[in-house]
C-alpha positions as CSV (number, residue, x, y, z in Angstrom):
1,M,-4.3,-29.2,19.9
2,S,-1.9,-27.9,22.6
3,I,-2.5,-25.2,25.0
4,Q,0.3,-23.2,23.4
5,T,-0.9,-23.9,19.7
6,R,-4.3,-22.5,20.5
7,R,-2.7,-19.2,22.5
8,R,-0.8,-18.7,19.6
9,R,-3.9,-18.8,17.2
10,E,-5.8,-16.9,19.5
11,R,-3.1,-14.3,19.7
12,A,-3.0,-14.1,16.0
13,E,-6.7,-14.0,15.6
14,R,-6.6,-10.7,18.1
15,E,-4.0,-9.2,16.0
16,R,-6.0,-9.7,12.6
17,M,-9.1,-8.1,14.5
18,I,-7.1,-5.4,15.6
19,I,-5.8,-4.7,12.1
20,V,-9.3,-4.9,10.4
21,A,-10.7,-2.8,12.9
22,A,-8.0,0.3,12.4
23,R,-8.5,-0.3,8.6
24,E,-12.2,0.0,8.9
25,L,-12.0,2.7,11.2
26,A,-9.6,4.9,9.1
27,E,-11.5,4.2,6.0
28,A,-14.8,5.7,7.8
29,E,-13.4,8.6,9.5
30,G,-9.7,9.1,8.7
31,W,-6.5,8.1,10.6
32,E,-6.8,11.0,13.2
33,A,-10.1,8.8,14.6
34,V,-7.9,5.6,15.0
35,T,-6.9,5.8,18.8
36,T,-6.0,2.7,20.8
37,R,-9.3,3.4,23.1
38,R,-11.5,3.1,20.0
39,L,-9.7,0.1,18.9
40,A,-9.9,-1.8,22.1
41,E,-13.7,-0.9,22.2
42,R,-14.6,-2.2,18.8
43,I,-12.6,-5.6,19.3
44,E,-14.2,-5.8,22.7
45,Y,-10.5,-6.2,24.6
46,S,-8.9,-3.8,26.9
47,Q,-6.6,-1.3,25.8
48,P,-3.5,-3.2,27.5
49,V,-4.3,-6.3,25.2
50,L,-3.8,-3.8,22.5
51,Y,-0.4,-3.0,23.9
52,S,0.6,-6.8,24.1
53,H,0.3,-6.8,20.5
54,F,1.5,-3.4,19.0
55,K,3.3,-0.6,20.8
56,G,0.7,1.9,19.8
57,K,-1.2,3.5,17.1
58,D,2.2,3.8,14.9
59,A,2.7,-0.1,15.2
60,I,-0.7,-0.9,14.2
61,M,-0.3,1.5,11.2
62,A,2.6,-0.1,10.0
63,A,1.2,-3.4,10.2
64,V,-1.8,-2.2,8.1
65,A,0.6,-0.9,5.8
66,L,2.4,-4.0,5.5
67,E,-0.7,-5.7,4.5
68,G,-1.9,-3.1,2.4
69,C,1.5,-3.5,0.4
70,A,0.8,-7.4,0.2
71,D,-2.6,-6.4,-1.4
72,L,-1.1,-4.1,-3.8
73,A,1.8,-6.3,-4.9
74,V,-1.1,-8.9,-6.0
75,D,-3.1,-6.0,-7.9
76,L,0.0,-5.2,-9.5
77,R,1.2,-8.6,-10.4
78,T,-2.2,-9.6,-11.9
79,A,-2.2,-6.4,-13.7
80,R,1.4,-6.7,-15.2
81,T,0.9,-10.5,-16.1
82,S,-2.3,-9.7,-17.7
83,T,-0.7,-8.6,-21.0
84,P,2.2,-10.1,-23.0
85,D,2.5,-6.4,-24.5
86,A,5.3,-4.7,-22.4
87,R,3.7,-1.1,-22.9
88,R,0.2,-2.4,-22.2
89,A,1.5,-3.7,-19.0
90,V,2.7,-0.3,-17.8
91,A,-0.6,0.8,-18.5
92,E,-2.1,-1.7,-16.7
93,V,0.2,-1.6,-13.8
94,S,-0.3,2.3,-13.7
95,T,-4.3,1.8,-13.6
96,A,-4.2,-0.8,-11.3
97,Y,-2.0,1.3,-8.9
98,I,-4.4,4.5,-9.0
99,T,-7.5,2.3,-8.6
100,F,-6.1,0.7,-5.5
101,A,-5.3,3.9,-4.3
102,D,-8.6,5.7,-5.1
103,R,-10.8,2.4,-3.8
104,R,-8.6,2.0,-0.4
105,P,-7.9,5.8,0.3
106,A,-6.8,5.2,4.1
107,L,-5.0,1.9,3.5
108,Y,-3.0,4.1,0.7
109,D,-2.4,6.8,3.2
110,A,-1.2,4.3,5.9
111,M,1.1,2.8,3.1
112,F,2.6,6.2,1.5
113,G,1.2,9.2,3.3
114,Q,1.6,8.5,7.2
115,K,4.9,8.3,8.9
116,V,5.4,4.5,9.8
117,D,8.2,2.6,11.2
118,L,9.2,0.8,8.2
119,P,12.2,0.7,6.6
120,F,11.4,1.3,2.6
121,A,14.3,1.4,0.1
122,T,16.4,-0.7,1.9
123,P,17.9,-4.4,2.0
124,Q,15.9,-4.5,5.4
125,A,12.8,-3.9,3.9
126,P,10.1,-6.6,4.4
127,A,9.5,-8.8,1.6
128,V,5.8,-7.4,0.9
129,L,7.4,-3.8,0.5
130,Q,10.0,-5.1,-1.9
131,A,7.2,-7.4,-3.8
132,S,5.0,-4.2,-4.6
133,F,8.2,-2.4,-5.8
134,A,9.4,-5.2,-8.0
135,E,6.3,-5.5,-9.6
136,L,6.4,-1.9,-10.5
137,A,10.1,-2.6,-11.4
138,E,9.1,-5.7,-13.7
139,A,6.8,-3.4,-15.8
140,I,9.3,-0.8,-16.3
141,R,12.2,-3.0,-17.2
142,P,11.6,-3.5,-20.9
143,H,11.3,0.3,-20.9
144,A,14.4,1.1,-19.0
145,G,17.2,0.9,-21.7
146,S,20.6,2.0,-20.0
147,D,19.1,3.7,-17.2
148,D,19.5,2.5,-13.4
149,L,16.2,0.2,-12.9
150,G,16.0,1.2,-9.5
151,L,16.0,4.9,-10.2
152,L,13.8,4.9,-12.8
153,T,11.3,2.7,-11.4
154,E,11.4,4.9,-8.0
155,T,10.8,8.0,-10.5
156,F,7.9,6.5,-11.9
157,W,6.3,5.1,-8.5
158,A,6.8,8.9,-7.4
159,A,5.0,10.2,-10.9
160,L,1.9,7.6,-10.1
161,H,1.8,8.6,-6.3
162,G,2.0,12.4,-7.3
163,L,-0.8,11.7,-9.8
164,V,-3.1,10.2,-6.8
165,T,-2.3,12.7,-4.3
166,L,-2.7,15.7,-6.1
167,T,-6.1,14.7,-7.9
168,R,-7.0,13.6,-4.5
169,G,-6.2,16.7,-3.1
170,G,-8.3,18.6,-5.8
171,R,-4.6,20.2,-6.8
172,T,-5.2,18.9,-10.1
173,P,-8.7,18.3,-12.0
174,R,-10.0,14.9,-12.0
175,E,-11.4,15.1,-15.5
176,Q,-7.8,15.7,-16.7
177,H,-6.6,12.4,-14.9
178,D,-6.6,9.8,-18.4
179,R,-4.9,12.7,-20.6
180,R,-2.3,12.9,-17.8
181,L,-1.8,9.4,-17.1
182,A,-1.3,8.9,-21.2
183,L,1.2,11.8,-20.9
184,L,3.2,9.7,-18.3
185,L,3.1,6.7,-19.7
186,A,4.3,8.0,-23.1
187,R,7.4,9.1,-21.4
188,F,7.9,5.8,-20.0
189,T,7.3,3.7,-22.7
190,H,8.8,5.6,-25.8
């Protein structure tokens, strides 16, 4: 193995360590607890080493968000393809989305709650952002009729995100979640 190959591998491993440490710290204490100083301590490297990988906390959060979108796309694809029934597929995708948000609140927050420098909803959006959106769109496609699929998918996503956010924030009672989701699904799959 060449020295350059080893250095690239070590750099990739350090970058991975930074992302994992940020996710773990955010899940344990929230994003406000994630600082470059604390991350440097956790991975046992200096802050300048962190800055050689990322410009700062925002860039780390964007990397975490990208990783989360890749994970979400896998979950949504698995849910969507678990049934040939189009109505059931939307329900499965919805449940997978909400479960992801509930199971990984800090990751979900990095993806959709924090300000990150990622080009959402543009042709320049990274492939993983497009993949997670595409899974939602594929679930909605059989129900779109003459509606614009992109706009309908954005509206459906906004509704799911609203359910997650309002329930998590205690604005809507958790015990009514299943009824709210059933109403949403009935409107989108009629």
